[in-house]
N, C-alpha and C positions, 0 to 999 in steps of 0.2 A: 359820295362815301367819305372824301377827304375834306369835305367842308368843316370848319370849326363849329363847335356847338356854342350856343349862347351861355349856357350854364357854366360849361367848362372854361370859357374865356373869361367869364365874371370872377369865378373863384381863382383862377390863374392870376388875375390882377391883385386880388386881395392877398394872395400868398406871397407873390413877388413883392409887393410894397412892404409886407410885414418883415420880409427878409432883410430889408435895409436897416433895420433898428440895430443899434450897438449891442454887443454882448461883452464877454470878459476880455477878449483879445482884440485889438484893432485889426481891421481888414484892408488889404490893398485892393485896388480897383479889379485886378484880375481874379483875386480870390472871391470878391463879391460878384463877379460875373458868373462863376461857377455856382456859388451858393444860390444866387437869385435865379438862375436858369433851372437848378434842380427843384426849387420851391415852386417855381411857375409850372413845370412839367407835372409835379404832383397834384398841385391845385387843380390843373385842368383835368387830370385823370379822375380825381374825386368829384369834381363838378360835372364832368360828361356823364359819369355813372349815375350820379344822383339825378341828373336831368333825364337820363333814359328811364330810371325807375318812376319818375313822376309822369312822364309820357306814357308809360304803361297803364298807370293808375287813373289818369284823367285824359279822356278823349274829347277834344273841343268839337262842338257841333257847328260853330260859326267859323269855318276854315278860312274864309276871306278876311274877317275881322283879325282873326289870329295871325295871319300873314302880315297885316298892317302893323300889328303890335310888334311883331318880331322885327319889322324892318326899322321901326323907330327905335326899338330896343338896341339894335345893332349900332344905330348912329350914335345913341347915347353912351353905349359901351365904348365905341371907338373914341369918342371925345374923352371919356374917362382915362382910357389908356394913355392918350397923349398928354393930358394934364397930369396924371399919375407918374409918368416917366420924368416929366420936367420937374414937378415939385419934389418927387422922390430923390432924384439925383442931387438936388440941392440941399435937401435935409441929410442925406447920406454923407455929403461932403462936410457939413457942419458938425454932425455927430462924431464922425471920425476924427476930424482935427481937434475937437474939444477933448477927446479921449487921448490922442496922441500927444497934444501939449501937456496933459496931466502926467504922462509916462515919460516926458522928455524925448519923444520920437519925432523924427522929420514930419512935417505936415504934408498933406497931398494937395495938388493945385486943381484948379477948375476943370482943366481938360481930362483929368483922371476921372472926374465925375461924368463928364460928357461921354467918355468911352464906355464907362460902366453903364450908363443909361441906355446907350445904343446897342451895345454887344449882349448885355445880359438877357433882355427879351428875346433877342434874335437867337441866342443859343437856346433859350428855353423852348422856343418854337421848334427848333431842330430836334430836340430831345422828344418833344411831343410827336413829331413826324416819325422819328424812329420808333417810338413806343406803339404808335398806331400801325406801322408797317409790320412790326413783330406781332401784335395781336392779330392782325388780318392774316398774316402767314400761318400762325398757329390754327386759326379758325379754318382757313383753307385746308391745312393739313388734316384737321379733324374731320371735315366733310369728306375728304378723299378717302381716309381710312374707314369711315363708317359705310361708305358705298361699296367697299371691297372686302371688308373683314366683318365677320359676324360680331354683333354687339357684345356678346358674353366674352369673346376672345379679346377685343379691343379694351374693354373695361378692365378685365383681369390683368392684361399687360400693362395698362397705364397704372393700376394701382400698385403693381409689383415695381414699376419704374419709380413712382413716387416714393415708396417705402425705401428702396434702395438709395436713392438720392438723399432722403431724409437722414438715414443712417450715416452716409458719407459726410453730410454737412455736420451733423451733431458730433461725430467723432473728429471732424476737422482734417480728415485726411487729405483732400485736395489742397486746402490752404497750407497745411503742414508741409506737403511735398514742394509747393511752389516756394514757400518762405525758406524752406531748408535750401532748395536749389540756389536761391539768390544769396542768402546770408552766410552759408557755409564756407564758400571761398573768401568771403570777407573776414571771417573769424581766423582763417589761416594766414592772412597777410601780416606783415610787420610794418608798422607805421614808419615812414621814412625818418632817418636820423636815430631810430631806437635801436640800441644794441644790448646785448647780454651783459648783465652787471657783473662786477667784480666782487662787490661786497658780499661776505658770507651771511649778512643780516637779511638778506632778501632772497626769495625764490628764484630759480632760474639760474643762480650763480653755479660755479664749478662744484661747490661743496653741498649744493642743494639736493634734496631727495626728489625734487620736481624738475623734470627736464624742460629746458627752455622752449623747445619746439612744441611742447603740449599745453603751453599756458593760454594759447589763443591771443588774438590782437590786443584785447582789452588787458589781459593779464600781463602781457609783455610791457604794454605801456606803464601800467601801475608799477611793477617792480623796478623797471628801468629809470623811473623818474622820482625815487625817493628823495625826500628833502636832504640836501647835503650839509656837511658841517660848515663849509663857507657861507651858505645861506643862513644857517642857524646863528653863526657869529654876526653876520650882517645885521641881524635884527636884535639879538640879545647883547651883542658886544663881544669884543676879541677875548676878554678875560671870563666869559660866562662858562660854566660848567654845563657841557652838552654831551649828548649820547648819539649813537648811530641808530636811526629808527629801524624797527624790524617791519618788514612787509612780507606777509605770506600769502600765496594764492595758488589754488589748485584748479586747473581748467577742466572743461568737459571731457576732453580727450586724455586727460591724465589717468582718470579712473572711470569705471563704467556705471557706478551708482553713488548717489548722494552719501550713503553711509561710507563707502570706501574713500571718497573724496575727503569726508569729515575726519576719518581716522588718519589718513596721510597728512591732512593739515595740522592736526595736533602733533604728530611726530616731527613735522617740519618747523613748527612753532617752537618745540622744545629745542630742536637742533640750533635754531637761529638765536636762541636766548629770549624769546618773547615772554616767557614766563617770570623772567628777571626784571622786566620793565615795570615802570610805575603804573602805566595804564595799558590795559589789553582791551582791544575793541573787536568784538565779533561783528563782522560787517556783512550784510547781505546786499550784493550788487544789483543793479538794475537788470532789465532782461537781456541785454547784450553782454553783460558781464562787466559793464563799466563801472569803475571806481571813481567817484566824483573827485578830481584833483583839488578843487578849492577846499572840500571838506578834509581830505586827508592832509593837505598842507597846513590847514587851520589847526588841526589837532597836534600835529608834530611841532609847529612853532610854538604853540601854546605851552607845551610840556617840554621844550627844549630838546626834542628827539627822544626823550625816555618814554617811547610808546611802542606798542606792537599792534599791528593791524592784521587780521586773519580772514580770509574770504574764500569761498568756492564758487565756481561758475556753475550755474544750473541750465543755461540757455545761451544761444548766441543771437536770438531774434530780438528786434526792438520790442520794448515793453508793450506797445499797442498791439503787436501780433502775439507776443508771448502770454497776454492775458487769456487769449482764446486758444491758441495752439498748444502752448505749454502750461496750461492751467494747473495750478497746484504745485509746480515744481519749485517755485520760490519758497512756499511754505515748507515743503519737504526739505529743502536746503538749509533753511533757517533753523528748523527743529534738529536735524541731524548734526549741524555745526555747532549750535549752542550746547547741546546735550554732551557732545564729545568734549568740547573745550571746558565746559564747567565740571565735568567729571574729573579731568585731570587737575583743574584749578583747586577743587575741593581737597585733593590729596596733598596740597602743599600746606606747610605750617601757616597758621593764620597771619602771623606777622610778615611772612613773605609773599603773600598773595598780592598781585596787582590789582587795581580797581578794575572790575569786570564790567565793561560798557558795551551796549549794542548800538548799531547805527544802520539805517536804511533809507533810501530815498525812493519815492515812488512805488513801483512794484516791489522793490526791496523792503519797503516798510511792511509789507504784507508778510514777508518772511521773518521779520523781527517780531511782529505781534504774535505769530503762530504758536510758539511754545507756551504762551501765557493765557490763551483765551479761556475765560470762565463763563459761568452761567449769566453774569451780569457785569456791569462796569466795575463795581467794587471789588468782586473776586479777581477779576483780570488785573486790575491795578495792584491788588495785594500780591498776586502772583509775580508781577514785574518787580515790585519793591522787595520782595523776599528773595528773588533769584538773582538780582543784579545790583551793581552799584550805580546804575543810571542808564537811561535810554535816551537816544536822540533820533528822531524821525523827520524827514522833510517831505512835503507834498504827498502825504499818505492818501491813498485813493478813497474815494467817497464810500465805497463798499467794504473797506477793510473792517474786520469784526470788532475789534476793541475801539477803534475810532468811531464806528457806528454806535456802539453801546455808550460811549462818553457824549456823543451828540444826543441821543435819544434821552439819556437820563442826566442831562445837564441841569445845573441849578436854575431855578425860575428867574426869568429875567435875562439870562445870558443868551446871546444870539447864536444861531446855528454856526456862523462862519467864525465864531470865536467862543466856543462853549467853555463854561467854567464847571468843574466837576468837584464836588466836596470842598467847595471854598478854595480850590487850588493848592490843597495841602501837599499833594504828591504830583499831580499832572498839571501841565500848563500848556496852553496854545499861545505861541509868540508870533508876532508879525510887526510890520512897521507902522501900523495905524497909530497916529499921534493922539488919537482920542480913545485909545482902548481902555476898557474899565480897569481900574486898579484892583488888585486882589490883596485883601488885608491878612490873609492867613500866613503864618510863618512857613517857610519853604524848606523843610528839612530834607537832608539826603536820605536814601536815594531819590533822585529827581528824574521825572519823565517829561520830555519836552517834545511837542509837536511843533515844528516850523510850518505854518500855514498861512498863505496869503489869501486876503478876502476876495481875490478874483482869479484863483487858480482853477482852471477848468477841470483838472484831474480830481481835485478835492470836491468841487461843487456840482458838476453836471452828473446826471444819472438818466436811465432810460425812462424813469417815471415822468420825465418832462414831456413825453408823448402825449399824456393825457391830463397832467396836473402841474400847476405852476410850482416850480422849485421853491422850497421854503426861504432860501437866501434872497429871493426877490422881494420878500416881504419887507416892510419897515420895522426897525432901521436896517439899512443896508450897509455892507462893508464900504469903507471909504473908497475903495477902488472901483466899485460898481457904478457905471454911468446911470444918471437919473432916467434917461430915456429907454433904458433896457425894459422890455416887457415880455411877457409869455404869450405865445400863440401856438395852438396844438400843431404838431408836426414840424412847423417851420423852426420852432426853437431846437428841436432835436437835430435837424440839418445844421443849424448855426453852431450847436454844441459840438458836432463832429468837426467842423471847421476850426473851432476853438482848440479842440484836442490835438488836431493835426499841427496847429501852429502855437503849441502851448510854450515853446521856447523862443518864440519870435520877438516878444517884447524885451526891453533892456532888463539888466540884472535887478533883482528886487521886485519883479512883477511876473504874472503868469506862473510858470513852473520853474522859473529860474531863481534858485536860492543862494546863488554865490555870494552875496553881500551878507548873509545872515548866519554863516556856519561858525564864525568866530564867536559871536553872541550866543549861539546854541551850545557850543562846547563849554564856554565859560559859565554858562548857567548849570550844565550837567556835571562837569567835572573840572571845576576851577582849580588852578594851581594856587598855592598859598600866597596871599598878598596880592592877587590880581585885582586890578581895579577897572572901572568903566573907561578910564582914560587909556589903560593898556589895551582894551578891546578896540577902541576906535583907532589906535595906532597900528595894531595889527591888521585890522580890516583894510586899511589904506595900504599897508605894505603888501598884502597878498593880492589886492586888486592890481597894483602896480607890477607885481611879479607874474601874476597868472591871467588877469583880465576876466571877462565874463565867462560863464558856464556854458559849454557847448558839447553836448553829447555826439561823439563821432557817428 
């Protein structure tokens, strides 16, 4: 009963070997061990099931000759496994080092490939044994129940159990409870060295309407690390005219609903003088409530502190969890905050209004898009242009509604990984590709910018990779995508999950890390008067020295 099947072992080898191919994010040997083991186990399960089906359909009359064929088949398959492990380990090492060299990452050595080649199949076999044990246990339990319980009762009970489990899974109750139990205490902590601010220009201070202890960890980090006058003078010079940046943040514990948080945020913004600044940014944070430090600093340095940033927290879960558990909350928060801020902004005399800008990264970008979604890309873009003075988004998710519209309705000849819509008159996708196509159209304000790497897993991977090659794998490819990347059913989705979990693993400027590009993004959307490309390069270096690479806590 525990003997391996020929069909299962054959497909396991194929799946395991395919798992070695590079994707968007370089993999360490231990991560490849896990991905390879999972693919091996899935391949074995599919192959074993297919073999059983074929066996039911075809009964051999020559049993003895069939035994001989099976014996030789096992010899051939065993040899193929040995050759596959040796060749696969060598190819994997070459592919990974080529990708790492391109990204400026440390290369891996030969013994990493040796460990991967030895441990990955072994771990896969363990997964197969565990899966078979569970299957045998379930089958034994079924037989036990059928012998002692009437069929009508057992079938009805099983159906009710399946329906109940389905409802729980769809509603995400178990995942929500687990995620909340883990991350709620994290949200209540205060990062070491972070103290309540004294400046009345930020939330959490003594004059603030928002209590310090309700801001959450990310909110406290944000308001306590506002760019200082000393830092601004360090970049712009001691004689430069600067202002104290306004940072407004309302945590999930501050108010019970998105609407109430948005209403308080507007009052807090007015108290702190946010409507008197030159630039006002409605900011939708990531799932944890994280405010990207490199992006906030880039804006404040660009405009000499004459800025205001306002945000409300809608979750404290990492974005990968929040997408499923807190689905829709980013959109709700984005709509509520933008609507409330813009309503007050419209009450100001035209000449006194600050430039109204929106920003969001990753899951936050979905909340930025939410107030403007139309029936098609043209109407969505028109809504953004009419309602704001500019929009900046980084690493927008593959299924974001407006980003999806722009990709579907892109101009002929423009690639999926850098779509051009309407000649680039209002919306442009920016990255570091030295060969990116030039856009001839005049770029009038308001401008909408998507910062989008050509190898960002958040942007490119989708569940459709289960059954169909992703369009970004077609030629021409983004300059960051390895030539050896190829699609394979199911295996590619396992690789995609690995890419998503390690999206911030590569150095700045690759994967989902946009810390080197925020200055360029802000300079494109809302440039100060007289700002030059040389100024952009100087500020990028300054912020990199000051803050380093992006790392969400």
